[in-house]
Every structure is written in C-alpha cells, then in structure tokens.
C-alpha positions in Angstrom: 8.9 -13.7 -40.4 12.0 -12.8 -38.7 12.9 -14.5 -35.1 13.1 -10.8 -33.6 9.4 -10.0 -34.4 8.2 -10.0 -30.7 10.7 -7.4 -30.1 9.4 -4.8 -32.5 5.8 -5.6 -31.6 5.8 -6.6 -28.2 8.2 -4.8 -26.3 5.6 -1.8 -25.0 2.9 -4.3 -24.0 3.9 -3.9 -20.1 3.4 0.1 -21.0 -0.2 -1.0 -21.9 -0.8 -3.1 -19.1 0.5 -0.8 -16.4 -1.7 2.2 -17.5 -4.5 0.0 -17.7 -4.2 -1.1 -14.0 -3.5 2.1 -12.9 -6.6 3.6 -14.6 -8.9 0.7 -12.8 -7.1 1.4 -9.7 -5.0 -1.5 -9.3 -1.7 -0.7 -9.7 0.0 -1.1 -6.4 2.2 2.2 -6.5 -0.9 4.0 -7.1 -2.2 4.3 -3.6 1.8 5.0 -2.7 2.0 8.0 -5.2 -1.3 9.4 -3.7 -0.1 9.1 -0.2 3.1 10.7 -0.9 1.3 13.7 -3.0 -1.0 14.4 -0.4 1.3 14.4 2.5 3.5 17.1 0.7 0.2 19.1 0.1 -0.7 18.8 3.8 2.8 19.4 4.9 3.1 22.5 2.7 -0.2 24.0 4.0 0.5 23.6 7.2 4.3 25.0 6.7 2.4 28.2 5.0 -0.1 28.4 7.9 2.7 28.2 10.4 4.8 31.1 8.7 1.6 33.3 8.3 0.9 32.8 11.9 4.7 33.5 13.1 5.0 36.3 10.9 2.2 37.8 11.9 3.3 37.6 15.8 6.6 39.9 14.7 4.6 42.6 13.1 4.6 46.1 14.8 2.7 45.8 17.6 2.7 42.0 18.0 3.2 40.2 21.0 6.2 38.4 19.8 9.2 40.2 18.7 7.7 44.1 17.5 10.0 43.6 14.4 8.7 41.2 11.3 10.9 38.4 9.7 11.1 40.4 6.9 12.4 43.1 8.6 15.2 40.5 10.2 15.8 39.1 6.8 14.4 35.6 8.1 12.2 35.3 4.9 
C-alpha cells in the first residue's frame, strides 16, 4: 500500500462525523443556525403584519392618509 492511501480513504471522515453530530443534536453550530433561521422568519412575519396594518390605514376612508401606499408608489 502506498503512503497516500489515507488521503484517498480518510478525506471525508470529518463530514460523516459532523453529520452524525448534527443528527444527534450535538453539533455546536446547530443551535446558532436554528436561532438565525427562526429570527429571520419571525422578523419577516412581523414585517408583513406591519405593512398589512400600515397599508390598511392608508386605504380610502382610512384614518391615516386617505390614499393607499400602492397609489403613492411606496409598494
């Protein structure tokens, strides 16, 4: 066997190890990935709710501007 056999057979062992740790929930970065993904989803949800309320105030007869944000070119 040649001296470089371990490069051929063992170059991917750390990928399998990290996958194993991720699946058993011991990978240190998994909580960080979950936290960032959750915060992005929550932020997107609150942004959507804000624009729904804000644009509903601007519709005809609303108490904010009397014009919708679409007609003003904001959305």
